[in-house]
Structures are given as structure tokens and as C-alpha cells.
N, C-alpha and C positions, 0 to 999 in steps of 0.2 A: 931684221925679221923676215922669213919666207911670206909670200903672199898667200894667204889660204886659198884664194879663188884659182891661183894658178897651180897650186898642188892639186886641187880638185880636178882641173882641167887635164893635169898630167895623169892623174889617176884614171880618169874617164878614157882618155885615148889608149893607155896601156891595157886596161881591162877590155874595151869593146873592139879594139883593132887586133887583140890577139888571135881571134879564129876568124874575123872577116876582113875582106879586103876592102879598101877605100871605096873602089868602084861598087862593091855589094852594098856598102851602106849608103852611098849617095844614091843608088837605084831606089833603095828603101826609102830615102828620105823623100824622093819625088811621089812615092805611092802614099807615104804617110801624109805629105802636104795635100794631095788630092783627097784622102780621106776626111780631112779637116775643112776641106772647101766644097767638094763636090758630092761626098758620101757620108754626110754627117750621121745618118743614121746607124752607121757601122760602129761609130764610136760608142754607143750604148751596149752593143753587142760585143765589144771588147776588140773590134778590128785594128784599133789605133796601136795596139801592142802585141798583134799577134805576129809571133815569129822574131827569131833573134835579130834579124836585119832592121826591123821597125823599132825595136827596142833600143838597138844601138843608136840609130839616128835619133830617136826621141831624146836619150842621154846625152848625145854629143852634140845635137843642135839645139832642140827646143828647150832642153833644161838650162843650158849658158844663156840663150836669149832671155828666158824668164828671170833668171838671176839678175841680170843686168838690168832689165827693166824695173824690176820691183825695187832693187837698190836705188836707181835714180828716183823713182816716185817717192820712197821713203825720205830721200835726202831734200825733195822739193816740197813735200807737204809740211807746212808749219807746224812744229811740236810733234812730228811722228816719231822723231827718234830720240825725244828726250824723255827722261824719266818714265820708261815704260813698266808695265806690270812685269813680274819675273817670269811669266810663261807667254809663248808663243803657241797657239794652237794653228796648224796649217791644214785646213780642210781640202781634201784631194791633193795631197802633198806631192804626188807623183815622185820624181827623184829628189825631193827635197830642196829644191832650187829656191821656192818663195820663201819657206822658212828660214833657211840660212841667210838669204839676202836681208830679210827683215832684222833677223837676230844681230847680224853682224853689222849692220847700219846703225843699231842703237847705241847709245852712249854706254850703256851698262848691258852686258850680254844676256839675255834672259835664256832660259831653257825651252826647249821645244817639244811639242807633241804632235807628231805628223800623222793624219789619218787618210787612209786609202783603202781601196778593195782588192788591189792588185799585189800578190804577193812579191813579185819582181820589183815593183816601185818601192815597197817597203824595204826591200834589201838594199837598193841604191839610195834611198833616203838616209839609212843607217850609215852608209859609207861617207855620205855627203856630211853629216854630223861630225863624223870623226874626222874628216878632211879640213873641217873650219873650226874644229875644236870646240863645238857645241855640245852641251849635255842635251841629249836628244832620245826620245824614244818613239818608235812608229808604232801605230795600233792599225789592225785590219778592222775596217767597219765601212759601213753606208753612212756617208756624212749627212744624209737627210734624216737620219733617225738615231745615229749613235749618241750615246750618252757622253756629253762633253764634261772634262775637268771642272769642277765648280770654283777653282782658284780664279781670281780676277786675272784676265788675260788680254792680251792682243790676239785677234782672230783674223787670220788671213785666208782668203779662198781665190787663188789666181787661176783663171781659165778653168774653173771647175763647176760653177754653177750653171753654166750653159749646157752641161751634160745631164742636168736631172730633168724629170718630168716637172711640168708646170706646178702641180699641186705639191708635190714635194719640195721644190724651190721656193714657193711661197710660204709654205709652212716653216721652212728653215729661217727664212728672212724674218718672220715674226719672232722666233726664237732668238735670234741674234740682236735683233733690235731690242727685245726685251732685256738681254744681257747687257747691252750697252747703257741702258736705264739703271743698272746696277753697278756700273763702273767699267766694263768691259770697252776696248777699243776695236774697231772693225774696219778691215781694209779688203774690198773686193775688187778685183781686177778682170778686166774682160778685153777681147780686142775691139778695136774701133769699129770694124764691120758691123753694120746694123743687124745683117741676117743671122749673126752668131747669136745674138742677145734680144731678141724683139720685145722682151720684157723689161728692158733697161729703164725706160722712162718712169714706169712704175715704181720701181726700186729707188731711182733717183729721187722722185717726189717723195716716197717714204722716209729716205735718209735726210733729205733737206728739211723736212717737217719735223723730224727729230733733232736737228741743229747740225747735221753733217754737210758735206760738200760733195760735189761731183766735178770731176776735171777730165779734161782729154790730153794726152800727152804725146810729144814728139820730142825725142832725145837722139843726137847723133851718135850713132852706133860706131863703137870702137871694139871690133869683134875679135875674139881670140883666133890665131892663125887657122885651126881646125875648122872652126864655124865658118870663117870666111871661105875656106876652100871648099868646104860643102855647100855654102850657098851659091857660090858660082857653079859648081858641077852640077847642082839640082835645078839651075835655071831661075833661081829665087834672086831677090834683091833686097836686103836688109840694109839700106844705106842709114835708115832711121829705125829706132826702136818706137813702137807706137802703142798705145793702149788707152783705156780709160778706167778710171777709178771712182769708187765711192768710198768715203772716209767719214767715220763717225767716232769721236773720242767722247765716251761717256763720262758722266759726272762721277767722280770717286767719292 
């Protein structure tokens, strides 16, 4: 059988390099990387996905990196892939990478509801669900206030919570922990860099208090060729996939 990840990568390359050159995408990746590190206020203003070049860079580079990291985290967390609820809710789904990584790592593939504010991201997520053969539907919404499906679910939020205002983020945390008390499973993933998520220790304490766990991860990076090529061209260095996670498996 064909590897769905390779199918997805081929689809991404064909789609995003049809109207842009590799040099244009790599230049946009450098600008996008600077936005994430040096000009973070622009993220809330939509600067991360402004323009075709940045959108292509995000889809071709950060999407696959997020997929690989989430896949490895789920494979390393005891019980994370076993007997999940039949629904994955992907908060701030972006191009769908975290949702499909979680769903495809599970022993029984659940369906996915991806939630994001950006119409382009929702279109990409729809294509990702199809490439991975996942039953999925994207929804436009603000993850801080959107009404979530009532089904017992695994909720994943990868690199999304850091983009919320503090009050909205803390309110969402309370909602999610409450859902875990009714049987939901929660996976929150953020970068290792402390400046991205200064709120992390408070969340970690809340998760651990509720019976969850916090981890820091470093995995050997086996990058697809286009991702490795962009990594070099943009002057980045992803020899490792890194991140930190909060995991809480609610009582069913």
C-alpha cells in the first residue's frame, strides 16, 4: 500500500510549487521563520499566512514538521494510540497536520473535526484528510469560544495555544480540563522555547494536578527531501524534531 504521508507530500509539492519557484518559497520561509521568532505580534494579525509564498512555505515546511513531531509524540506516550475515542478535535488545525498525525497513529482511525479561523488553512486540511484517507470535516471558528462537538473525543492543540490572548487561553484550558473529567483525552503541544509559551508551567501544574503528564521531546529528524532542501536553503537546522507536550487521558 502507498504511504499516505508520501502521497500528502507529493500533493503539497505539486500544488504549492505549480505557481511559485523554489527560491520564492525559500525566501518566504525565511520571512515566516522570522515572524515566529522575532515578530510574534504579527501572528495574531494574520501575518504568518499573508501572501502565497508564506502559505506555501507553511504548507510545505511547517506542516510536515508538525506531522512528524505529533506522530512521534503519540507513538511515545503510553496509551496515546490505544483504544481512542472515535473523534479527534484539532484546535487551530492549520493544514491538518496534527489531526491526521494523531488519527493515523491510532490503532483504530477516528474521524477528525479541524477548527481554524483561516479559510485557506481549512482548504488545506480538507485535502490532507483526503490524502490520508481520514473521515474529516473542517470548521471555521475561533478556538477560544467555538462550540465543540459533545462526542467523547481526543482533543489536540499543536502550536495553537501560544497564539491566543491570555484570558482566552486560560478560559479554554478550564473548558478542556473539564471535558477530560468527562472522558476526553487532551494533547497540547508547543515549542521548547520558553518565550513562546510563558504560561506553560501554570498549565503543566493544572494538568499534573488532574492526573496528566508533561514531557519534553527530542526525536531524530528524518525529513522528506523537499523539507530538508527548504531547511538548508532558509538557513535553518532541523536535525532534531523538538517540542513539549501536556497529556491528560480522562476517565471514561
